[in-house]
C-alpha positions in Angstrom: 0.0 0.0 0.0 1.1 3.6 -0.6 0.1 6.3 2.0 0.1 9.9 0.9 -0.3 12.4 3.8 0.1 16.1 4.4 -1.5 19.1 5.9 -4.6 20.7 4.5 -4.1 22.6 1.1 -0.9 20.7 0.3 -2.4 19.0 -2.8 -2.5 15.4 -1.5 -5.6 14.3 -3.5 -4.5 15.4 -7.0 -1.2 13.7 -6.3 -2.9 10.4 -5.2 -5.1 10.5 -8.2 -2.2 11.1 -10.7 -0.3 8.2 -9.0 -3.4 5.9 -9.1 -3.8 6.4 -12.8 -0.1 5.7 -13.4 0.1 2.5 -11.3 -3.4 1.1 -11.3 -4.5 2.1 -7.9 -7.7 3.1 -6.0 -7.9 5.7 -3.3 -9.0 5.1 0.3 -9.7 8.4 2.0 -8.3 9.1 5.5 -10.3 12.2 6.2 -12.5 12.1 9.3 -15.1 14.6 7.9 -15.4 13.5 4.2 -17.2 10.4 5.4 -20.3 12.5 5.8 -22.8 12.8 2.9 -23.9 16.3 1.8 -21.0 17.9 3.8 -19.1 18.6 0.6 -17.8 22.2 0.4 -16.8 22.5 4.0 -14.9 19.3 4.1 -13.1 20.1 0.8 -14.6 17.0 -0.9 -13.5 18.1 -4.4 -14.8 15.0 -6.2 -13.7 16.6 -9.5 -10.2 15.9 -8.3 -10.8 12.2 -8.9 -11.3 12.9 -12.7 -8.1 12.9 -14.6 -7.2 13.5 -18.2 -8.6 15.6 -21.0 -12.3 15.8 -21.6 -12.2 13.4 -24.5 -10.5 10.7 -22.5 -10.9 11.5 -18.9 -11.1 8.7 -16.3 -12.5 8.8 -12.8 -10.3 7.1 -10.2 -12.4 5.0 -7.8 -12.4 6.3 -4.2 -13.5 4.7 -0.9 -14.7 5.9 2.5 -16.2 9.2 1.2 -20.0 9.8 1.7 -20.6 6.7 3.8 -22.2 8.3 6.9 -25.2 10.6 7.6 -24.6 14.1 8.9 -25.5 14.4 12.5 -24.0 11.0 13.4 -20.7 10.6 15.1 -18.5 8.3 13.0 -15.5 7.0 15.0 -12.1 5.5 14.7 -13.3 1.9 15.4 -15.8 2.2 12.5 -13.1 3.7 10.3 -10.8 0.7 11.0 -13.5 -1.8 10.0 -14.4 0.2 6.9 -10.8 0.6 5.9 -10.1 -3.1 6.0 -13.1 -3.9 3.9 -12.0 -1.4 1.3 -8.3 -2.5 1.5 -9.1 -6.2 1.0 -11.6 -5.4 -1.8 -8.9 -3.4 -3.7 -6.1 -6.0 -3.0 -8.5 -8.8 -4.0 -8.8 -7.2 -7.5 -5.1 -7.1 -7.9 -4.9 -3.3 -7.6 -2.8 -1.0 -5.3 -4.6 0.7 -2.4 -3.5 4.3 -1.9 -4.4 5.7 1.5 -4.7 9.5 1.2 -5.6 12.1 3.8 -4.8 14.4 6.6 -6.4 12.8 9.6 -3.2 11.5 11.3 -5.0 9.4 13.9 -6.9 7.5 11.3 -3.7 6.9 9.2 -1.7 5.8 12.2 -4.5 3.5 13.6 -4.7 1.5 10.3 -0.9 1.4 9.7 -0.2 0.3 13.3 -3.2 -2.0 13.7 -4.6 -0.4 16.8 -6.7 -2.8 18.9 -10.0 -1.1 19.5 -13.3 -2.5 20.7 -16.7 -0.8 20.4 -18.0 -0.4 24.0 -21.6 0.6 24.3 -22.8 3.0 27.0 -24.1 1.5 30.2 -26.9 3.8 31.5 -27.4 1.7 34.7 -23.6 2.0 35.6 -23.6 5.7 34.8 -26.5 6.2 37.2 -24.7 4.3 39.9 -21.6 6.4 39.5 -23.3 9.8 39.3 -22.4 12.1 42.1 -19.1 10.3 43.0 -16.0 12.5 43.3 -13.2 12.3 40.8 -10.9 10.8 43.5 -13.5 8.0 44.1 -13.9 7.3 40.4 -10.1 7.3 39.9 -9.7 4.7 42.7 -12.4 2.5 41.2 -10.6 2.7 37.8 -7.2 1.8 39.2 -8.8 -1.3 40.9 -10.6 -2.3 37.7 -7.5 -1.8 35.6 -5.5 -4.0 38.0 -8.1 -6.8 37.6 -8.1 -6.4 33.8 -4.3 -6.2 33.6 -4.6 -3.0 31.6 -2.5 0.2 31.9 -3.6 3.6 33.1 -3.4 5.9 30.1 -1.4 8.6 31.9 -3.7 11.2 33.3 -6.1 11.6 30.4 -8.4 8.8 31.6 -9.3 10.8 34.7 -9.0 14.5 33.8 -12.8 14.8 34.4 -15.5 12.8 36.1 -17.1 12.3 32.6 -13.9 10.7 31.2 -13.3 8.6 34.3 -16.9 7.2 34.1 -16.3 6.4 30.4 -13.0 4.7 31.3 -14.8 2.6 34.1 -17.5 1.7 31.6 -14.8 0.4 29.2 -13.0 -1.6 31.9 -16.3 -3.1 33.2 -17.3 -4.1 29.7 -13.9 -5.7 29.0 -14.1 -7.6 32.3 -17.5 -9.0 31.5 -17.1 -9.5 27.7 -14.6 -11.9 26.2 -12.3 -10.0 24.0 -13.5 -10.7 20.5 -11.6 -7.6 19.5 -11.1 -7.9 15.8 -7.3 -8.2 15.7 -6.3 -5.6 13.1 -3.0 -6.5 11.5 -0.5 -3.6 11.0 -0.1 -2.7 7.4 3.2 -2.4 5.6 3.0 0.9 3.6 5.4 3.2 1.8 4.6 6.6 3.3 4.9 9.8 1.3 4.4 13.2 2.9 3.6 16.3 0.9 5.5 19.2 2.4 4.5 22.7 1.6 6.2 25.9 2.6 4.4 27.6 5.5 3.9 30.9 3.7 2.5 29.2 0.5 0.3 27.0 2.7 -1.1 30.1 4.4 -1.9 31.8 1.1 -3.5 28.6 -0.3 -5.7 28.2 2.9 -6.9 31.8 2.6 -7.7 31.7 -1.1 -9.3 28.3 -0.7 -11.5 29.6 2.1 -12.7 32.6 0.0 -13.5 30.3 -2.9 -15.5 27.9 -0.7 -17.5 30.7 0.8 -18.2 32.0 -2.7 -19.2 28.6 -3.9 -21.9 28.0 -1.4 -20.5 26.9 1.9 -23.0 29.1 3.8 -25.9 27.6 1.8 -24.6 24.1 2.5 -24.7 24.7 6.2 -28.2 26.3 5.9 -29.5 23.3 4.0 -28.1 20.8 6.6 -29.8 22.9 9.4 -33.0 22.9 7.4 -32.9 19.0 7.2 -33.3 19.2 11.0 -29.7 18.5 11.9 -29.2 20.3 15.3 -26.8 23.3 15.2 -24.7 21.7 18.0 -24.1 18.6 15.9 -22.7 20.7 13.1 -20.6 22.7 15.5 -19.2 19.4 16.8 -17.6 18.7 13.4 -15.4 21.8 13.9 -13.7 24.2 11.6 -16.0 25.3 8.7 -19.1 23.8 10.2 -18.6 25.3 13.6 -17.9 28.8 12.4 -20.4 29.0 9.6 -23.1 27.5 11.8 -22.4 30.2 14.4 -22.7 32.8 11.6 -25.9 31.4 10.2 -27.6 31.1 13.6 -26.7 34.8 14.2 -24.0 34.3 16.9 -21.3 36.1 14.9 -21.0 38.5 12.0 -19.7 37.4 8.5 -16.3 39.2 9.0 -15.9 37.7 12.4 -16.7 34.2 11.1 -14.2 34.6 8.3 -11.3 35.8 10.5 -11.8 33.2 13.2 -12.2 30.4 10.7 -9.1 31.4 8.8 -7.1 31.4 12.1 -8.6 28.0 13.1 -7.6 26.4 9.7 -4.0 27.7 10.0 -3.9 26.2 13.5 -5.4 23.0 12.3 -2.7 22.7 9.5 0.0 23.2 12.2 -1.5 20.5 14.4 -1.5 18.1 11.4 2.2 18.7 10.9 2.8 18.2 14.6 1.1 14.8 14.4 3.1 13.7 11.3 6.4 14.7 13.0 5.2 12.7 16.0 4.6 9.7 13.7 8.3 10.0 12.7 9.4 10.0 16.3 7.2 6.9 16.8 9.2 5.0 14.2 7.3 5.7 10.9 9.5 6.6 7.9 7.9 9.4 5.9 9.5 10.3 2.6 8.8 14.1 2.2 8.3 15.5 -1.3 7.9 19.2 -2.1 4.4 20.2 -3.0 5.7 22.9 -5.4 7.3 20.3 -7.7 5.6 19.6 -11.0 3.1 16.8 -10.8 5.1 14.5 -13.2 8.2 14.8 -11.0 6.2 14.1 -7.8 4.7 10.9 -9.4 8.2 9.8 -10.7 9.7 10.4 -7.2 7.0 8.1 -5.7 7.6 5.4 -8.3 11.3 5.5 -7.6 10.6 5.1 -3.9 8.3 2.1 -4.7 11.1 0.4 -6.7 13.6 1.0 -3.9 11.3 -0.4 -1.3 10.5 -3.5 -3.5 14.3 -4.1 -3.7 14.7 -4.0 0.0 11.7 -6.2 0.9 
């Protein structure tokens, strides 16, 4: 498998599409918001990017894990892992090369490493029983449960609030009662290519892309999602464009305020994406960085060379 990652506005998708056409590949999206239907402009779901070639002979490169969930639902990492493996095995089964492409570092790392996750349902009865207990009492319960389960405390994040401590207790109780039929997800061997973009260029691209999205109906998109009956707080939960545009549409902010705050938030988001990718390198992933400003043919050739080298080594 080939993985193409990079911050927002670095041109990952067009590169993945050009590579897929060249090597006979299909694309698996690693974007936590493009899974939602009808959330197109705000998530940057430029489906036109998957068409390549001149009008007379253009082809559409198949993509997976885009438009698979309803807006208002909370799609999660566990579901992503299941869906990823289904798409991955489907592509491999047809003798093609899967190309994982996106900017959600957690999703990428989870499938490459083979995180072991299990879906733990909420336990209302347990929640009622724990209501009103102090954080210290909950922490003590959690420590004892983890000792019985032989699982480790996740530093302090398990218990930084009563709500999180209760969720952690819920998970431990579930694991204690339920045999671990965790689907063992195998780690995946992948050549990882990072698209690196100069910070100034990235900032300019983010700003001009935001203006274009607003001109092309992002506000109308949010209005129509709200008119479908999706609660404003559910849209705000998706963050970035949906958060700030919803606040504007519901009258909480002015247009200029929305634009400024959203622009800053996207710049910060791109920075966090880069921090995550650097963290992956510290955690042992080898990322081959290529310059976003290079001509497309050169970028594709660089990846093909890396593929040949990695085939020689394996």
